[in-house]
N, C-alpha and C positions, 0 to 999 in steps of 0.2 A: 415460649417453648411449648405451651399447651396446645397451640394451634398448629403444630407440626403434623398432628394426626389428621389424615384426610377425613375420617369419620367426624371428628370434632368440627373441622372447618365446614363440612357440608351441613351438619346439624345446626350449627350456629347461623349459617346463612339462611336455611329454611325457616328457623324460628323467627329471625328478623323479618323475613318475608311475610310470615303469618301475622305478626304484630302490625306490620305496616298495612296489611289488608284490613285488619280490624279498625285501625286508626282511620283509614280511608273511608270505611263504611260509616264510621261515626261522623266524619266530616260531611258526608252527603246525606246524613239523616237516617240511615238504615238501622242504627242502634237506639233503642228507647232511652230517654233522658229522665232520671229520677228527680232531678232538681226542679224541673218544671211542674211535675205533679205535686211536689212538696210545697211549692209556692202557691199553687192553686188551693191546696188545703188550708194553708195559713190565711189566705185571703178570705176563703169561705167562713173560717172560724171567726175571724175578726169582724166580718160584716154581721154574722149571726149574733155575736155579743152586743154589737152596736144596736141592733133591733130590740134585743131584750132589754138593754139598759134604757133605751128610749121609752119603751112601754112602762117600765118601772118609774121612770122620772115623771111621766105624766101623772102618775098616782102618788108621787112624792114618797115612793117606797125605796128610800135610800139604803135601808138595811138589806133588802133583797139584792140590791146592786152589789153591796160589799160582800155578802155571802157568796153570791154567784162568782164574782171576780176571784175571791180567795179559792173557791173550789176548783175553778178552771186551772189556776196556777199550780195547785197542789197535785191535781190528777194528771197533768200533762207535762212530761219531762222536757218537752221541746220548748216550753215557755219558761223563761227565767223570772220574769216579773211582769206586773200589769198595774195600771192605775187609771182613774178617771179624773181629768183636770178640766175645771170649768173655764169659761171664757175669761174670767178675771184671774185665772191662774191658781185657784184654790183646788187642792187635792181632796175630793170627797170620798175616794175609795183607793186603797193601796194594798197590793199583795206582793209578797216577795221583796227582795232588796232592790226595790225599783229605783230608788234614788241613786244607788250605787251602779246599777246596770244601765240606766237610761241615759242616752246621749242624744238630744234632739237633733234631727238632721238639719244641716245648714239651710237648705232650701225649703224645709218644711214638708217635703214629700216623703212618702214611705219608702223603706228599703227592705230587703229580704229579712233583716233581723230587727228593724225598728219600724213598727207599723202604727200609723195614726188613722183612727176611724172617727169621723164626726158623729155626735149624738144630737138629734133634733128634739126640741120640746116646743109644742104649740107652733110648729112650722118655723121655728127659729133655732139656730145653732145654740145649743145649751152647753155642751161640753165635748171633750175629745177623749176617746178611749186610746190609751198608750199601752201597746203590748211589745215586750222585749223578748224575741225568739232567740234560741241558741243558733250559732253558726251551723252550716251544713256539716262541717267537720267538727263535731262537738267534742269536747273533753280533751282529746289528744290528737296528734297527727295520725297515729296508728288507727284510732277509732274512726277518724274522719276519712282516712284513706281506704279503710276497709269497705266502705259502702260506695266507693267511687268507681268510675269507668277506668281510671288509671290502674286500680288494683286488678281489674279484669284483664287489662293488657299484660301486666306483669305475670299474672297467673297463667294466662294462655301461653306467653312466651316461654316461661320456664317449663311448663308441661310439654309443649311441643318440642323444645330442645331435647328433653330427656327421652321422649318417645322417638324422635327422629334419630337420635344417637344410637339407641338400641337397635332400631331397624337397619340403619345404614351400616353399622358395624357388622351386623350379621350378613348383610348383603355383600359387603366388600370381602368378607371372609369367604363367601361362596364363589365370588367372581374373581378372586385373586389370581392373576395370570401365572404367578409362580407355582400355583398349585397344579397347573397343567403339566409341568415338567417335574418329575420326582427329583429329590435332592441328589440321589446317586447318579442320575443321568446328567444333572448340571455339573457335578464334580468330574464326570467322565469327559464332558465337553471342555471343561477348563484345562484338562491336561493337554489338549491339542495345541500345536504351535500356530496353526492358521486360525483366523477368526471365523466364528460361527454365529449366525443369527437366525432365529426362527420367528416367522411372522404368521399371524392369523389371516383370515380372508379379508379383514379390513386394513391390512398392512401394519397392524400394531405388533410391536415386538413382544413376544411372550417368553423369549429366552435369548440371552446373549452370553457367550463364554468370556472368560477373563481376557483372552488375547484380543478379541474384538473390542471389548470395553476399554482396553489400554490404549487403543488408537485414539480415543477421545479423552483420555485422562480421567475416566470415571470407573465406578464399580458396576458390575453387571446388573445389579438390582436397580440402579439409577436409570438404565436404559429401558427397563420393562415398562410397557404402556405407551412409549413413544412410537411415532410412525417412522418407518425406515427411510422415507424420503425427506425427513426433517432433521437429518443428522449433519447437514452442512456440506453435502457433496459439491465439489467444484464443477462449474459448467452445468449446473442442474437447477436453474432458477425458473425457467419458463414452464408452463404446463406441458408443452410438447417435450421438453427435455426430461421432465419428471416421468412422463409416460414411457420413455425409453429405458428406464431403469430395468435391470434384468428380472427382478422379482415381479414387476408389474406384468411382464410378458408371461410369466409362469401362472400368475393368478388369473389373467384374462384369457390366455390361450390354452391353459392346462397342458403346457409342454415345457420340458426342461430347457434351460438356456445356459450355454457355456461360452467362454471366450470374451466376455465383456471386460472393459477396463474402466475403473473409476479412480478419481483422485480426490484427496481431501487434505486440509491443513491440520496437522496434528497439534497436540498441546504445546509443542516446542516451536511452532510457527513454520516448520518446514513442510514441503509437499510430499505426501506419501502416495505412491501409485499401487493400486490393488488389482489383481486379477480375480474376477468374480464369476462364480458358478452358482446357479439357482436350480433347485430341484423341487418337485411338487410333493407335498405331504398329503396323504389320502387317508380316509377312514376305511373301515372294513368293507364298505360297499364300493370302494374305489372312487369316491367323490372327493374332490379337492377341498382340503380344510385349511391349507396354508402353504407356506414355502419355507424350505431350508436353504439358507444362503451361506456360502463359504467365501472367505476373503483371504487371498494369498498376497503378502507384501512382496512386490517385485521391484521395489525402488532400487535396491542395490543391483539387481539383475539388469535393470534398465541402464544404470550408470556403467556397469561393466560392458553392456552392449554398445553404449555410446563410445566408451573408450576403445573397444574393439573396432568399431566403425571408423573412428578417427585414425586408429593404427592401420586399418586396412586402406584407408584413403592415403595415408602417408606412404604405405607400401606400394600402392598403385602409382602414386606420383614418382616414387623412387624407381619403380619398374618402367614407367614411361620415360623417365630421364635416362635410365640405362639403355632402353631401346633407342632413344634419340642418340645417345652417345655411341651406341653400337652402329647405328646407321652412319653417323659421322666417321667412325673408325673404318667402317666398310668403304665409305667413299674415299677416305684418306689412303686406305690400303689398296684400293683398286684404281684410283684416279690420280692423275698428275695434279698436284695442288695449284699450279699456276694456270693451267688451261682447262682443268676438269675433264680432259680426255683420259682414255685408259692409259695406265702406266705400262711399262714394258712387261712386267710380270703378268698382269691381268690380260694384256693383249696376247701374250704367248699362250696363256691358258685357253682363252676363247678361240684363238686361231687354230689350236690343235683340234678342237671339236669340230669346227667348220671344215677343216682340211680332211679329217677322217670321214665325215658324212659325204663331202663332195667326191672324195676318192672312191667311196663305196658305191655311190649312186651314179658315178661318172658325170657329175654335174659340173658346170663352169664355176671357176673361182679365180679371181684376179687380185693382184696386190700392187699397190702404188707406194713407192718410197718418195718422200718429199724433203727437200732441203732448201732453206732460205739462202738466197744468194748474198754473198758479201756480208754475212751477219756480223762477223768480227769487226768490220769497219763501222757498222751501226753502233755497236757497244763502245768502240773507241771514240767515235765522233760525237755521239749523242748521250752516252751513258747507259748503264745497265737498266735503269728505269724505263727508258724508251725502248731498249731491247726487249724487255719483258712485254711491253705493250705490243710490239711487233709480233712476238711469238703468240700472244693471245689473239691478235687479229687474224693471223694465219689459221690458228685452231678454229676460230669462229667460222671462217670461210669454208674450211674442210668439213665442219659439222653441218653447216647449212647446205653445202653442195652435194651431200651424200644422203642416202636413205636412212631410215631409222634402224634398219637391221644391219647396216654396214658398221664395221669396226674402225674407229679412228683413235689412234694411240700416239703418244709422244714417245719416240724411240730413243731420244737422248739429245740434249742440247737444243739445236735448231732443226732437228730432223723429226719427221713424222712418218708413220706407216698407216696406210688405209687398206682395209681388206673388204673386197666387194664380192659377196657370194652371189652365185647364179648369173654372173656377167662374164662374157667372153672378153678377149683381148681388145677387140675393136671398140666395144662399148666402154671398157675401162679407159681406153685412150681418149675417147670423147669426153668422158667425165673429167679426166685429168686436164684436158685442154680447157674445158670450161672453168675449172678452178683456177688455172694459170691466168686466163684472161680476166677473171674477176679480180684477182689480186693485183694484176698489172694496172687496172683502172683506178684503184683506190690508194689512198695514202693513209698512214698511221702516224699520228703525232707529228705531221709535217714531213714524214719520211716516205719516199716512194720505194716500194719493195717489190721484188720479183722472186720467183721460186723456180727450181728445176725439179722435174719429176721423172722417175723411172717406173715403167709399168711391166709387169710380168703376168703370165696366166698359167693355170694348171695344165700340164701336159703329161703325156704317158711316161716321160722319163723323169718326172718329179715325184720323189717318194717321201719327202719330209717338208714340213712348213718352212724350215730354215733354208732349204734349197730354193723355194719360191721367193723368199725374202732376198736371198743372195742374188738371184737373177734380177729382181727389181732394183737392188742396190747397185749392181753392175751397170744396168741401164741408166740409173741416176748418175753414176760416175761418168758415163759416156756423155750424158746431157751437159754436165758441168765442163767436161773437157772440150765440148764442141761449141762453147760460147755462153752457156747458162741461159736461163729464162726460156726453157723449151721442154718438150715432152719427148722421151725416147722410150720405145717399146723393145723389150728383150725378144730377140729372134726375128724381129721385123725390120727395125731401123738400124741394126748393127749385127755384126757377126763376131762376137768376142769368144775366144777360146778360154780354156781353163786358166790361162795365164793372165786373164784380165785383172785389172787392179781392183782391190777392195773385195769384201766378202761379208757374210753374215757374222762371222766371228771376229772380224777385224774392222770395226766400223769407223775408227778414227785414225786414218793414216797420217803420217807426218807430212807437212807441206812439201811439195816436190822440190822446192828450192833449198830446203834445209838439209837434205841428204845428198851425199855424193853419189854419182852414178854407180850402181851395183852394190851400194852399201846397205847393210841390214840395219833395221831399227834397233835402238838400244833398249833391252828389256826393262832396265831400271827407269829409264825415261818414260816408257809406256805405262809402267805402274804408277809413277808419279803423276802422269797426266790423268790416268783413270781416277786417282784419289782426288785430284783437283776437281774433276767433273762431279764426283760424289758430293764433295763439299759445296760446290755450286748448286747442285740439286737440293741439298738440305737447306741452303740459304734461301733458295727460291720458295721452298715449302714454308719456311718460317715467315718469309715476307708475305706470302699469300694469306697465311693465318692472321697476321697482323692487319692486313688490308680487310680481311673478312670481318674481324671483330671491330674494326673501325667503322664498317658500314652496317653491321648487325649487332644488336645488343646481345651480350653473352647469355643472359639469363632468360630473356623472353623470346629471342630470335627475331624481334621486330627490327625493321630498318632504323638506323640512327639518324641524327640531324644531318650529318654529312651526306648520306645517301638521299635523304629527303630533299635537301637543297639541290642535289644533282638532278633528281627527277623533276623538280619544279622547273629548273632551267631547260631541261630537255622538252618538257611539255609546253613551255612558253614558246620555244622555237617552232614546235609543231603546230601550235595554235595559231601562230602568225601565218603559217603557210595555208592552213585549212580553214582559217577564219572561224575558229571555235572559241568558246570561253573556257577558262580554267579557274577553278575555285580552290583556295587554300584555307583550310579550317584549322584554327588553333583551339585545342581543347584542354582544359585544366580540371583536375579532380582533387579537391581538397581532402576528400575522405581518405586518400592513400596516406597522407601524413598523419591523420588521427589514428588510423589502424596501426601504423608503425609505432606510434607512441603508446598505444594501449595493448595491442596483441603481439607486437614484435615485428622484426624485419621480414621474417619468413611469411607471416600472414600478409604483410604489405606487398611482398613479392608475388604471392599468389593472386592478390587482388589486381595487381598490374597486369599479370598474364591473362586473368579472366576478362579484364576490360579490353585488352587488345584483341582477345579472341571474339568477344561480343561485337566489337567494331568490325572486325573482318567478316563475321557472319552476316552482318547487315549489308556490308559493302562488297561482299565477295563477287567474284567474276561469274558471269552467265546467269545471275539471278537478278530480277528487277529490284532496284533499290527502293523504289516507292511503289505505291499502288499502280500508277500508270505514268510512266515517262516514255512516251512512244519514241521508238528508234534510238533509245539510249544505249549506245555501244561503248561507252567510255570505260576507262580503267580507274580504279581507286587504289590509293596507297595509304596505309596506316603506318605511321612511324612513331617511335618513342623518342621524344625530344629530350626529356629529362625525367627525373623520378616521378613527377606528378603531371607532366604535360605530354599530350599527344599531338601529332600533326597529321592532317588528313588532306589528301590531294584528290580532287575530282576533275576529270578531264572530259573533253568532247561534249561540253554542255552547250546546247543550242539556245536555251532560254534561262534567264536568271531565276525565274520563279521555280525552276526545277530544284534549285539549291534549297529553297524553303522547305520543300517536301522531304528532301533528304535530311535536313536538320530536324524536322518534326519526327521522322522515323527514328533517328538517333536518340532524340530525347525520350521518345516513347519506350525504346528498348532499355534505357537506363532507369525507367520507373520500376523495373523488376529488381528484386534484391539479389545480391551475390551471397553464396553460402561459403564462408571462410572459417575453417576450424569449428564447424558446428554453429557459427553465428550468422544470422541474417544481417547483411550489411547493405544499406542503400547508399549508392554513390551520388554525391552532389556534384554535378558537372556544369560547366559553362563553356560556351563556344564563342569564338570570334571568327568572322568570315570576310575574306577579301577576294575580289574578282579581277582576273586579268581580262581586258586591259584597263578596267575602270579605276581600280584602286592601286595600280602600280604596274610597271613594265619590266621590273627586274626581280630576281629572287628575293633580295633583301627588302625591297619595297613591299612586295606582296606579303612576306612573312611578318614584317614589322607591323603592317596595317592589321593583319589578322590578330597578332598578339595584343596590340593596343585595344582592339575592339573586344577581345576576350577579357582583358583586365577591366575595362569599363563595364562590361556586362556583369562581371563578378562584383564590382563595386556597387552597381545599382541593385543587385540582388532581387531582380524582379521575377515575375512568374514565368516570363518567356525564356530567360536564362541564355539568350544568345543575342548578338548584335552583328550587323553588317558594318563594314568600315564606311560605307556610303550611307548618308542619311536618307537619300531617295530610296535605296534598296530596303532600308529599315522600315520606311513608311509603307512600301509595297508589301513587304512581308507581314507587317502588322495588320494591314488591310485584308490580306488574304486569310490570315488566321482569324481575324474578327468575323469575316464572312463565314469561314468554316465553323466557328463556334456557334454562331447564330443559326446556321443552316441545320445544325443538329436538332434544333428545337422548332424548326419551321413547320414540320408536319404536325407535331403535337400541339402547337399554338394555332393551327389552322391559318397559316399565313400564305400558303401556296394556293394559287388559283389557275384554272384553265380557261383560256379564251379560244374561241373557235372561228377560224377564217374560212369562208366558203370557197370551194373549188368548183368552177363553172364548166359545164359541157359546152364547148364552143359551137357545136352544131345547133343546139336547141335553146341555149341560155338557161337551162335548168341547173339547179344545184346537184352536182354529181358526188359531192362529199365535202368533208371539212378537214382542216389540219388543226390538231389540238396544239396550242402554243402555251408554254408554261410561263407563269408570271409569279413574282415573289414580292409581296408587300410586307417588309419586315417592320415590326413594331419599333425597333431601335435604329435600323439603318435606312428606313424608308423604302422606296421602290428601288430594287436592285436589278439591273439589266441582266438578261440571260447570259450574254457573252461574258459577264463577270462571275456569276455564281455557278454556271454549268462546268467550266474548267476546274473550279475549286472542288465541286462535287466529284468530278472524275478523279482528280488527283488525291483526294482524301478518302476515297472508297465509299462515299455516300450515294453515288449515282445509282447503284442497284436498288437501294431503298426508295429513292425518289422516282426511279423509272417504274418500279412496281406500283407506286402510288398513282402515277399518271395513267398507267394501263387500267388499274382498278377503277379510277374515277371516270375514265372515258367509258368503260363498259357499264358502269352504273348509270351514267348519263344516257347511254344508248337504250338501256332497259327502261329508264324513265320516259324517254320520248316514245318508245314503242308502246308502253302502257297508256300513253296519252292518245294513241291512235294515229301518230304522225308517220308519214312515209319516210323512214330513216334511210340516210345515205351513209356510205362508209366513212370512217374517221381515221385519219392518219396520225400516228404518234411517232415521235423521233426517238430513236434508240442510239445510245452512245456506242462507240467502238469498244469501250471497256465492257459494257454489258454483253456485247457480242462474243466476248471471249469466255463467258460463263456457260458451261455446258448445261446448267439447269435452267437456262432462260426459256427454252421451249416448254418445259414442264410447268413453269410458273405462269406463262401466258395461257396455256391450256387450262390450268386450274381456275384462273380468273374468268375466262370465257365460260367455263362450265358453271361457275358460281352464279352468274347472271343469265345463263342460258342464251348466250349471244352467238349467232352464226359467225363462223370464221371469216366469211366474206365481208363482214361489216367492220373489220379491223385491218388497217394497213400499216406496215412498218416502213419508216423512212430512216435512211442512214446517210450521213454526209459523205461526199466523195473522198475526203481525206481519210476518214475512218475506214472506208472500204479498201483504199489503196494499201493499208497496213494489215489487211486480213491474212490470216494463216489458214492452213488446211482445216484446222479445228473450227475457225470462224465460218468458213465456207460450208462446212458440214452442218453447223447450226442454222445457217441461212437456208440450206436445202430442206432441213426438217421443218422450218417455218413455212416454206412454200408448200411442202407436202401436206401441212395442216389445212391449207386453203387460204392462207394470208397472202396479200400482195406485198412485194418488196420494191421500194423505190429508192433511187439514188438521188439525194438532194444536192443542190448547189453544183450541178454538173458543169464542168468547164473551168472551175476555179482551183482545182487541185492538180494532181499529177497522174491522171488516169491514162490508161493505155487500152488498146483494143483487146489485149490479152486478158486484162482484168474483166472487161465487159463480157468476154467469152466464158470466163470461168465462174463469175458470180451469178447466181440464179436471180436475175432481176425481172421485174414486171414493167417498170416504168422509169423514165429519166425526167428529172426536173431541171430545166434550164435556169441558171442563176440569173438574178435580177440585173447583174452587171451588164449582161448582153442585151437585155430587153430595153434598158434605158437609152441605148444607142440606135434603136431601130429608126430607119429613115434619116439618120444623122451621120452614120458611119457605114460606108459601103462594105468594109471588111466585116463589121459586126453582122450585117444582114446576110453576108455569104456564110459566115460561121454558123449562124442560127439555122439557115437552110440546110447546111451540111449536117448539123447535129440532128435535125428532125429527120432528114433522109437516112442517116446512118441508123438512128433508133428504129425507124420503121423497117429498115433492112434486117435488123436483128430481131424483129418481132416485138419491139417494145413500144409502149405508148409514151406520149410526151406531154409534160405539164410545163407551162411557162409561168414563172414566178415574177412578181413585181410589175404586173401590168397596171399602169396608172393613167393611160390615155387611150382614147377610142382608136386612133390610127394604129396603135400597137396591137390592140385586140384584133382589128381587121387584118393586119399583116400576118399575124400568127395564125389566124383562122384560115387565111388563104394558103399558108404553107402546109396546112393539114395537122396543125397542133391540136390534139384532142381536148385538152383541158387548159383553162386559164385561171390565174389566181393573182389577186392584187387589190390595191386600194380602189381601182376603177370599179370593181364589183362589190367591194365592202371590206372594212377593216375587221380585225379579229374582235369578236364580241363575247360577252358572258353567255352562259348556257341558256338563260331564259330568253335572251334576244335571238340566239341561234334557233330556238324553237319557233320564234315568230317568223324567221326567214324561211323555215321549212313550210310554213303555212302559206307563203306568198309565191309559190311556184307559178311560172318560171321566174327567175331572178330578175329583179328590177335593177338596171344599171344606174349607178350614181355618178354621173359625170362630174 
């Protein structure tokens, strides 16, 4: 307990340090040694006595020897006894209790306490002087210790300890940080609920109040002297994080800092969040002397905010659901549930507005009443289900045969009403006739159907919408009376008076045969018939709802398995006609089940909705599904098959590898977490893929193949997380992904190379330029051909980075050749159609040219014919900017794509390159010769130069030169070579042909 005092601890440490320094000085010989000097004295005394005794012995003066020996022993306290022993062992002189003290050394040699000195007489050893000295610590341990170096060490150690203690105690009292803050001020700060900490310029705590100390489970005095950054703040471990603490900014920048947030683990093991504010503490001169920091515990506030956010999210979800239900109710309220046309009430409301505007502006307005012929017999013979399909088919034709602003409503049963604003009677009759003919040519569920139509138009004598409908209805009645399946116009094709049968208010007359002539309809019977119609309408509505929920999931709104199968069958039939591929994807998400077990079914339901939304976002219509799938106009369908499985349908696929990039895009998007009830959830997904017609030709075969592949992918639990039903497609997909993964590292690993193939001016044989050709020597895959890795680079989005690398390397090489003093020729680089769609391409090319100070005339851009065919207005604008910079633009592989003269007219080209497929048939195929001559002539007519690729024989070069082809390129003149060999070719102008 004595060492709890800092003064004692420091004093003891300094004293031990001082003693150790003395001990070290003694070891290295810096402290004088008294023992050595005492030994020298004893040696000198013994030798002096021996000389005296030898002189007395020669005179046989033995009495002098005895007196001298006795006197030496009596006067010297350091000598205990002494004697002279002759060679034969006789003691001739003795002083002191020699026999008791003397112990002859075993080896006969002297020791510090037992000294033997020989005495010679007449040059012969006569006797030995034996002297017994006292030990160096004579008498007692205390007396011996008192004259030793050890006593010096003890004395110095104790003295230093006492001196150090007194000095340090006084110093600590003067430097006590608590003395900076008066006790009354400390008590005032302790009253505050928020934590307060005061720091000096060295970030040491000079004061902490009770609230702040309680965060760490300590007393305020225990924190004094510690550094503010050493209190265990979370996420504050690195020097950079420490420098971001708010009081550091105050101490360094001399500015107050507010709004910082810090977290720490309190003594209970829970995380406490604190809002921190730091202010500068100054002296009378305004100089910063420290910082005053306040800490406000906002943990509970954060929890409340989190609860409020969750509540707000739930309210938002509820609001969205209410809006969705409102929209559904609005549709149900305004639309007929079977046909989704306007119902009678909504039709009347909208018709009133159109009629009023048309009447006020004297505009045209027409009305068509439609009735399905012999509809009762359809229900009787084929059933009500087929009758419903017939009604829906008629409604579809009416909606597709009219404009978006026309009104199409179901008036009741098998009758429809169509309102055509801004159309006169003649135009309305034409539209009605077109609708009639369309339905006459098609069948529904094996039933041939026809319709009768009555047409009316707004006239000066028509004052209400009901009158216009009544006129069209009377015309319809006339059409049915005159044989059905025809169009009759009111006031044009008939002249019915007011007594004409039917009207707007009496739409369901009794059959003519059921009433006697002149008899009036029974009112009770009419009411009963009206009630039956209402019940039939309600039944139709409920039937439609059941059909809707059979096709769409009630909670997520996604199509169900039944609708998914129906769409697969439809797309299979369409793919057979159009010769396209169809892909069926089975996707399973195990995470949904785990979320249901841990967070509840509502959280699992939210996750299902979020997964469906994310799938639709990736595959939504009118947005490219992958980085580049040129001409992909297909539709995609996402369906919820069951609680954890989705089905995805991809249509209009031209190449199987397109599916691979869709799969990769889907997998990438599921790498991002979902936020469900404040939790970040990562979905673990697996896919199985089947392709029509490779993996099946029916709905069941395709879906079964996809689900089996998905189950196997889940079982393998590999890093790819998807499988094709076909092993060949799996191998192809794996190869593409392997190329893509290695391609990411190709530039960093310096695996890409450029080779330069010379382009020869036919008139002079000189090198007119080079084409830079990209080569990839992978450390893992070996040499990868460009036709394999370039498409992968385009589809994976890496082509921009590789294209920039090619242009940068070509410009650097041009600068190197120019610095070598070579006559540099233009170099052509190939640009992908994907790069052409990037608006910043022009700026990137300009920056690279400026970096190496390269003239724009030394760089040429080449694009393949297929990439130019798919150009948009944006791509053409990019090409025009490239031409305006001064760069040449060439069309590569001309004649192998789908070019037209319109494209050549619109695209700002400088040159055409005839594909090698034509060159190889020169003088072998007359048609090829004529085609080449036509291409050269056409290009010259458009003001374009011509380059012939693939020239491998002399007769080809001669033929092309005779046609006026300006430039030749091929193995006949030289293969593509590395940059150092290309420099050698430039030094050998004109070009030497290598037959």
